[in-house]
N, C-alpha and C positions, 0 to 999 in steps of 0.2 A: 460194446466194448469201443470201438472207434468210438461214438459219439462221448462216451466218455474221457476219453483221451484226448479228442477236440478239445472239451470243454475245459481240460485239469491243465493244457497248455494255452487256454486265451486266457484262464485268468493269472497261473502266472506270466507270460507276457502281459498283464494289466498291471500288474504287483509292480514289474517293472518301469512299467512308464511311470509310476506312482512316487516312485525308487526315487528316478533320475531327474520327476519334476518339483516334487518338497522342499526342494534345495533352493528353487527359484518364485516359489512358489512362499517360504514362509520365512526366509533370512529377514536382517533388523535392515530395511528401509528410513529416507531422508524425503517428505515430500514439502512444498511449501504449502503456506492457508495461500490460497492464488496465486499470487508471479513473485518469482526470485530475475528481482532486473538488478544486470550489473549498474554497478554503482548507486545499489537505492539496500532499503532494510527492506527485510521480510521477518512474518513468523514461517518457522519450519516444525513441522513432526520428525521426529523418530520415530518409529512405526516398528514395537519389540511384538512378536507373535509368540507364546508358548509350545513348542513342536513337541514335547514332553506331553507323555501323560500319567509317568509318575513323578513330576514334582515343579513347583512353580520358581517362574525367575523371579528371583529375588534382588539384583543390583547390575546395572548399566552403565557403563563405560567408554564417554563417545569423548576419541580424541582428534582436536582444528586441527586443522593447515598446518604446517608450518613454512609450504611456499607461498601462502596467502591469507597471513596471520586479521584474524578480525577482532578490532578494536575491540566493540561490544555486542554482547554476545548474556542475555538476562535470560534465566528455567524460569516456568511457570508454577508456580506451588502446584504440587498436588498432590493428595490425602494419603496418606499412606505412601509417603518416600522422604526420605531423609536429603536432600541436594546439594550436593559442593563444584563450588567452581574452585579449579585452579588456574592460573596468571603465572603467563614465564617473560622473562625479558627479549625482546627482539633484540638478534641480530643487528641488524637494519633498521629506523624507529620511520614509523610509517606518519600522516598526515591527515586530522579528522578533526574536519569544521576548521582547518585552518591551527589546529597547534599537533604539536609534535608527542604522533606517543611512541613510548619506550617497552612498551607494555603489552599483551593479550592475553586473552581466556587461553589456554595449549590444552584443558579438559574440563569436562562435567560430567559428574558420579553423581546418579539415584543409587540409592538403595531402601529397598524398603521396610519401613517398622511392622508391616505388619507380612498380611498373604503374598502384596506380593502380585504377579499375575498370575494367577492360577490357570489349573492345566484349558486349553480348550477356550483360552480368551487372549485375546491382546492389548498391548495396553501404550497411547501416547504419550510424547514427552515432548512439548512444547519447545522453544526458544526460541526469540526476537537476538535477527541476527543484523549485523551491519558494520561498517558501509560492505556491500560485499565487491569481491573484485572490481576491473574491469580489464583486465585483459585473459583475460582465460574463460570458460564454458560452464565450467563446471570444479566444482568441488567437493574433494575426497574425504570424508571422515569414517575413521578405523572405528569401531565397533568392540567390545565387549560382551556377552554378556555369561550370568553367571546366574549357575538353578542352587535350588535349597538342599538339594545331594553332591553340592559343592560340583558339579562336573562346571566345566569352562571352555565356550563355542567364543572363538576369536573370526569376529567376522570384520579379515582386514585384507583380502586379496583386493589385489587391484585389478579392474580389468584393459585385458593385451589389444589392441587394435586387432582385429580380425579372429580373436582368439573366442571360443567358449566360452559362457563362464565360468566364474570357477567356484568350485564346490562350494567357499564360505566368502560370498561379496564383498568389499567394503560397500557400505553404504555411498552413494553420490547426485551427490545436491547439482540439477542440470540450471544453469544462468540462463533467461531470458537476454535478450537484446533490449541497450536501455533507451529509454522512452525520448524525442527532439526538443522536448520543455525541459531540462533537466532533472528527468527521474518525478517529477513532483505534476503529473501530467494532470491528476485533478485540482488543484490547487491552482494552477496556473491558469485554467483553460475558467478557474470561479471569479480567478481573481479580472480575468479576462471580459468575463460576461459583466462582475459589480464596476466595470471602470466604464462598462460600455453604454449599461442604467443612468451612473453617470449623469455622464456625457450627454446625453439623451434626454436625461431628468431638467438640464443645467441649459439645452438649447429649446426647450419648452419654456422654461421657468423664460428664457430671456425674450423668445418671443412672444409671450403671452406679455410681457411688459412693455413689449415694441410695441406690438396690436393696443396696451392699454396705453402708452404716452399719445399714438397716436387718435381717437380716441377722442384724449385727455383736447390735442391741439385743437381739434376739428370744433368741441362741443366750445374751444374757449372764440377761435374765429368766428361762430355764429352769432355766437354773444354780444361779442366785437362791433358785432354788422348792423345786426340790430337795435347797438345801443346809437351808430353810427347815422342810422336810418332815422332816429326817435330825435337828437340832438338836430340834424340835418328838416326832416319835419319841423320839429320846437324854430329852428332860425328862420325858416319861412313863415312859420305864421306868424315868428314877431314883429318880420320887413312888413306885412300884409299889414301886421297892426298901429306900426310904428305912421307908414303912407296915409292911413284912411283919418289918422290921427290927428298933421300935417294940413290937410286936405279940408280937414272942420274949420282948423284954427285960423287958418289962411281967406277960409269964408267968412 
């Protein structure tokens, strides 16, 4: 009897732990594909798990931050989903690539045209975003998840410093530090490598040309030297013959 009670208590405790942990494990989240560096561009995935066993997720609405607006947000097409991008006029224009931008994406809505995200599955919704702000360490995206049974779950609660994670936390994108080469490290390195290769090639060609010129000068000098010797020898021979002719004539 005592063993049965202990087993029952263990099961109840286990279920309680799972009940507390499930929101943290199964909420809507956002993660970059690679890194999301300040001042740069990134592809981020909104991950939506289905927490219900009797309904499918048929709609996702993601609201973009207004305190750090993103001028560019382009969702990737997904089979079985209709995508709507909503833009709003900014209170204060932002600059992008030297141009003033007066509107930015305020919300993206994905609506299932088929079964949606069925029980036991999750779905990623990729979006290319940028330019990412340089004056914050994170971006908060509030999301609303709708099920086929009309249930709506609002993932909109902002995590407070020092507080426990809320029951329905909003997706948060952490931003990494900007690279020292202006957010384009790979391109800059490649350009630098190409420049060094070009300089090395030019130096090699110049050295080859100098060597060729030196070889040509040496050959010319040698030829002129031989010609001089031949001409000198011919002059000496001519002088000897002329002297002999005068001697014979005088005799």
